[in-house]
N, C-alpha and C positions, 0 to 999 in steps of 0.2 A: 188274658188270652191274646190281646193285641200286643202286649209286650213280648209274649213268648215267640210270636212269629212276626218279624218286622217287614211284612208285605205292604204296610201302609202306616199312617200316623198312629201313634199309640197313646192311650190314656193311662197316665201314671196313677197307681193306687197304692195305699199304704196298708200293711197288715201288722198286727201286734206281735205275731209269732214268725219264726223263721219259715220261709216258704221255698219250695223247690218244684221244678217242673221239667219234663222231658217230652220231646215230640219229634215228629218228622214232617217234612214239607216237600212239595214237588219242585220248589225253587226257593232261593233266598234273595228276595227283592228288597232293596234299600233305596228309598227316594226314587223309585222307578227303574233302577238299574239292577240287573242280576249280578250278585256277587259270587255265584256258584256256576257261572257259565250255563245257566239253565238246567243244571243237574239237581236231583233231589238232595236234601240235606238232613242231618240229624242235629237237633239243637237242645241244649240243656241250660237251665237258669236257676240261680240261687239268690235269695234276698234275705239279708240279715238285718233286723231292726236294731237301731242304735238308741234312738230317742223318739219321742212322739213326733211322727211325721218324717223322721230321718232314717234312712236305711242305706246299707252298703250292698251294692248289687254286682253280680257277675254273671256273664253268659258266654257260652262257647258254641260255635257252629262249625261243623265239618264242611270245608269248601272243596276238598278233593283236588287241589292243585289249580286254584283260580287263576285264569289268564289276566283278569282285571287287576289282581293283586300280586303280580310277579310270581305266580305258582304257589301261593300260600296254601298249606294243607288245611288250615283252620284259622278262625278269628276268635280272639278272646276279648270281651269287653268288660272293663271293670270301672267302678266309680260310685260316688254317692248320689242319692236322689232325695228330694224333699217334697212333701205334699202337704198342703194346708187347705182345709175345708172351711169356708166362711159363708154360712148360709147355703145358698144354692150355687155359690162359686167355688171352684176348685183351682187352686194355684199350684204350679209345679216348677221345680228347678232341678237340674241334674248336670253332672259332668261325667264324661266318658273318655277312656283311652282305648283305642282299638289296636290290639297287638296281633300281628299276623304271624302265625307259627309257620316256620319253614321259609320265610321270605325276609331277607335282611333289608333294613331301612324303610319298611313300608308302614310302620306304626304312625298313628296321628291321634290327637286329642280334639275334643269338641265339647262345647257347653250348650245347654238348652234351657228353655223356659216356656211356659204356656199358661193359658187360662181357659177354663171350661165352665159352662153354665148348664145346670140341670133343670129341665122343665118337664116334670112328670117322667114319662119313659124316654124323653128326648134329651140328648146331651150334645151341645155344640162346643167345639174346641178350636182354639187358635194356638198354634205351636210354632216355635222357631228354634233352630239349632245352628250354631256357628263354630266352624273350625278355623281358628286364627291362622295366619300365614305360617306355613310349615314346608320344609323342603320336600317332604314325601308326597305332598299333594300339589306342588308347583304353584303355590299362592295361598289364598284363603277360600272358604266355601260357606255360603249362607243358604239355608233351606227354610222357607216359610210355608206353612200349610194351614188349611182350614178343613175341619172334618165334622161330620154329624153321625150320631149313633142313635138308633131307635129300637127300643126293646119291644118285641111283638107281644102284646098282652095275652096272658094265658098260655104262653109257649116258652121254651128255653132258647128262642131265637133272637138274635140281634142283627138288624140291618145297618149297614154303614156306607158312607160315601166320603171321598176326600179329594182335594186338589192341592198340589204343592208347586213351588217354584224354586229352582236352584240357580244361584248366581255367585259371582265372586271375582276377585282380582287374579290375573294370570301373570306369573313370573317365569314359569317354565311350561310352555304349551304341551309338551309331551307328558309331563307328570300331571298337569291340570286335567288332561283328558281322562284320567283315571276316574274322577268324580263328575266331570262335565265333558263327556266325549263330543258334544256338539255345541259347546258354549252354554250360555243361559238357556234353560229349558223348563218345561212344565211336566209334571206327572199327575196322574189322576187314576181313580178306580172306584169300584163298588164291591161290596161283599156281604156275605151272610155268615154268621157264626152261631154255633150250637154249643151250649154248655149244660151238662147234666152231671151233677155230683163232681167227681174228680176228673171227668172226661170232657174233652172239648174237641170240636172239629170245625172246619170252615172252608169256604170256597170264595176266592176273590178274583175279579177281573182287574188287571193292572195294565197301564199303558203310559206312554210319554209322547212329547212332541218331537223327540229326537228323530232325525231323518237321515237318509243316505246310508253309507257304509257303517256309520256309528250306531245305527239302529239295532245292530246285532245285540241280542240279550237286553234290549231296552224297549222293544215293541210290545204289541198287545199279547197278553198271555193269561191263562187261567191258572191260578195257584191254589192247590188244595193242601190241607194240613190236618193233622190229628195230634192231640197232646194229652198228657196225663199230669195232674198236679199231685205231688207226693206229700 
């Protein structure tokens, strides 16, 4: 469910069979920034297992002409992901290319890795994603995050909290502002998720340290969502 809606750090999971999901959300938040200008979105996701722990993933989100991404109508993410469970530890690695439909020269790629530790109903995760230097983002971009998830015993609820930090080298300030509108910044949030059978829903409070005029679509917000696994 965390992968379905990217309002905060996600925990990668591996399934033996092909999985698909579809959902709607009141906003598309990535690393504290709204990619949909604060508008509701429709999101679909497909994961195809290749080998034990390895899968090919694809996701698409309708952005309705995002100002942040040069008027893109949608973003399509594609790439492989790998998950390895070693006792209570979960190790993950992935690569993604973000293709922006209807916006020329906006695509960029990034790689990610993380480690999580499970203690009963509590999971603590450390994640990192890095977009190497690319013209479309005016330099490079590094996002590091820590998150915790707690399953509420006897209920279908999961509580979560996270904090992240974005930084990077700037070669073109105008283009770098796309992912870091106020330079280096922090994002954080808390949430509650509900999972019952194929249905899921959640509510998250998200915010960032971005200030001034750049705070538009990066300030405090409540993000609601509902999804269906197919």
